[in-house]
N, C-alpha and C positions, 0 to 999 in steps of 0.2 A: 471017567472022569470025577474027581472028586468034589462035593458041592463047599462050597462055602457059604455066609449069609452074606451081605450088602444093607446095609442102613443107612438109611440117607438123617442126618441127625438137623438139618436145617441149620438156622444160625444158633450157634452156641458160643459163651464163652469159652477162651482159652483154655483158661482153666479149670472148667467146665470136662470138656475136652479133655487134655491130658490125665484128668485123674480118673476117667470112663476108661481110657488108655492104659492104666495102670492096674486097675482092676479086673481089663482084660483081659490082659499079660498073661497076671497070675491066674487066670482061667485056664487061660492057653497054655504053659506049664506045665500045669497038673493036669492035664487031656479034660479038662470040664465041659471045655469051650470049643466047636472049631473055627477054622478058618474065617478071618473077619474082615469086611473092607468099612470102613466107617467114612461114611461123604458129609463135608459141611462147608458153611461160611461161617468165618469168623467174624464181631465186630474189631474195631482199629485195634491192632496189635503189629509188636515188634517182636522181633524173638531171637535170641545170641545160641550158635549153637554152643559145643562143647570147646570145639576149635577155633570159637570164634574173638577178635579183638572190639574192645567196647570202642573201641575211637572208630572206630566205622558207624557209629550213632554221631550222625550229625547234631541231632537238636538234644535241646536238656531238657530238665526235668520240668521244667516249666512251661516249655511249648508243647511237652508234648503234654501236659494235665491240660493246659488251653483246649487243643488238637482233639481232644478224647480218646489217644495214644495209650494202653498200657503198656508192660513192658518185661518181658519172664529171659529169666538163664535157663536154658532147658539142655537136655543131658543127648540131645541130638546131635548128626554129624553136620558138617558146616559151618558156616559165617554167620552172620546175618540176614533176617530178612522179615518184608511187611506181610502180613492178612488184613485180610478185609473184603469189606460186602464184593460182592461180584467176582473172587474168587474161588474158584473150586479147589476144596484141601482134601485131600485123601489121607486116610490113614490104617495102611494094612498091615493088622493083626495076624501076622502068618505064621506056623514052625515051619521054619525053611528043613528041617532034620528030615521031613518026611518031604520035600519038595525037591531043592538039592542045595546042597551045602555048600554054598559060593556066593555070597555077599556082593560080588563085583557082578557076578551075573545077576543076581539079583535090583540091583539098581541100574542097570545098564535094560532092564525090562521095564523098570517103571518108565523111563525114557520111551522107549518102543512103544508102551502104549498109548504114550501121547503124543507121540510122534504119526502112529499112524490115524489117531483119531484126528492129528490135525489136517492130515493131507486126504482125509475125508473131505474137509471142507475148502478143499482147494489150495490149500496152503503151504507148501516145504518147507518141513524145519528139520532139524538136525544137530546132529551131537557135536560139542566141539572140543578137540587134543584140549586132555588137560583141565579141565571145568565137567562138573557135575549141569547136569539138565539139560531141555530143550531149549533151543536158538534157532533165531530166522534172519535173515541178510537184513539189516539197514538200509532203510532207503538214502542215510545219511552215512557220506564213505566215510566221514572219519572216524564214526563211530562202530563199522566195519559189521557187526553184528547185535542186535537184543535179545534180551532174555526173554522167551514169552512164558516157563514154568519155572521152578525149585524143587529140587529135594533135598531130602537129609532125613537120616534113619537112625537108628538104635535098634542093637541087638540084643538080646541077652540069653543066652540057652541055646539059641538059634532061634527066639520069636522076636519076633519084627512089631518095630511099634513107630512113631512119626511119619514121614512119608513126604508126598509130593505136594505141590502149592501149584495150580495153572490159570492162567490171570487170563480170565473171559470177558468181563467188562469193570474190570481193577477201577478206581481213579487213580491213577500212574502218576499222581501228584504226589500220593504219600511214601514216595521209593526215595523224594530229597531227601526223606531224613534219616536215609541211609545212605550204604554206599554196598549197594543190590551184592550181597554174596564176598564183599572185600573186594569187589573188583571199580575199580575208578572212573578208568574211563567205561565203562558197559553201562545200558540204561536198557530198563525193563520197558516191555511193549504188553499187549491185550489182542484179544482176539477179533475181539469187536475193532480196534485201533488197526489189524492188517485188512479185515472183510469191509472196512467203513460202515456197518450196516450193524443193527444190533443184533445180539445172539443170545437165546435161551439160556440160563443152568442145564435145565434138562438134555436139550440137544447135543454140550458135550459132557457132561456126568455118563449118560447110557453109551456112547461111544468110548470113554475110554476104561468102559466099567467091563465090553464086552470083550474089548483088546488084551486088557491086563488078565480075565480072565482063558483066554486062548492063551495067553503066553506063559502062563500060569499052570494049566490045565487042570481047572476049579471052573466049576457049571455055579454060579451066582444065581441064590436064590433071596428074594426080598424081603426084608424081616422089617419089626417097628422100634421105634426106640424102646420101646414099654415092653417089650419082649425080650430084649437085652437086659433089664432091668428087674424082668422078673426069674431070666434064666443067673443072672447073680447073686439077686437075696436067695436063690435055692443055695446056691451054691457054696456061699460065705455063711448063710445059717448050716449049713450040712460042715462043716469045717469047725465051725463053735459046738454044735455036737459033738463031733468026735474030740477036739479037744477037751471038753469036757465028762468024758466018758474017759479017758486017758489019765485022768487023773486021780 
């Protein structure tokens, strides 16, 4: 199995995480970085995908400011979603050309890793035809099913960015600010709500990481954020030196 790096960024502003992804994608495209998986939580933020509809944002700018929620228009797939504390966000930076050139297979793999991890907690989750993400049967018959995890990815020259968001202990009231993923009659749920008990983030992240590694045939090795910065700085310094020498 190939080796990849998994890095827990902790709580990080969405903009900072997006900029880090951009730098890592450039390094991965150039073959200067290995496959990576970034794990994190974000302060309250709403993001709109490149196929999203702004009318699915239910709150005004004033309400967002009052509630301390930022907003980003992004280049990922999908519609609108919310990220916040208690939600496990994963950003795989992978070269699918070296794994499998199949975007649908990759997205189903992200779903499968979360479905398997959820099953390890004794909760049955599933896919819903025509909708990305991970779903569970709702206790309210009127809603049919509830969304436990969302997916939105971006690919450039087969290198992935963005990824998945899995609700562990998320404050679900913030989803009222949006039409989650543009589906008006569906609600979000969390693992803690389903289990009716507290769940540590590490309990979930370790299971998703292990299952994703198995599905992608990657042997994840832990790394620190400082290791990423050191690697990126060395790559960028070398690139700058090469550019000067070419003058």
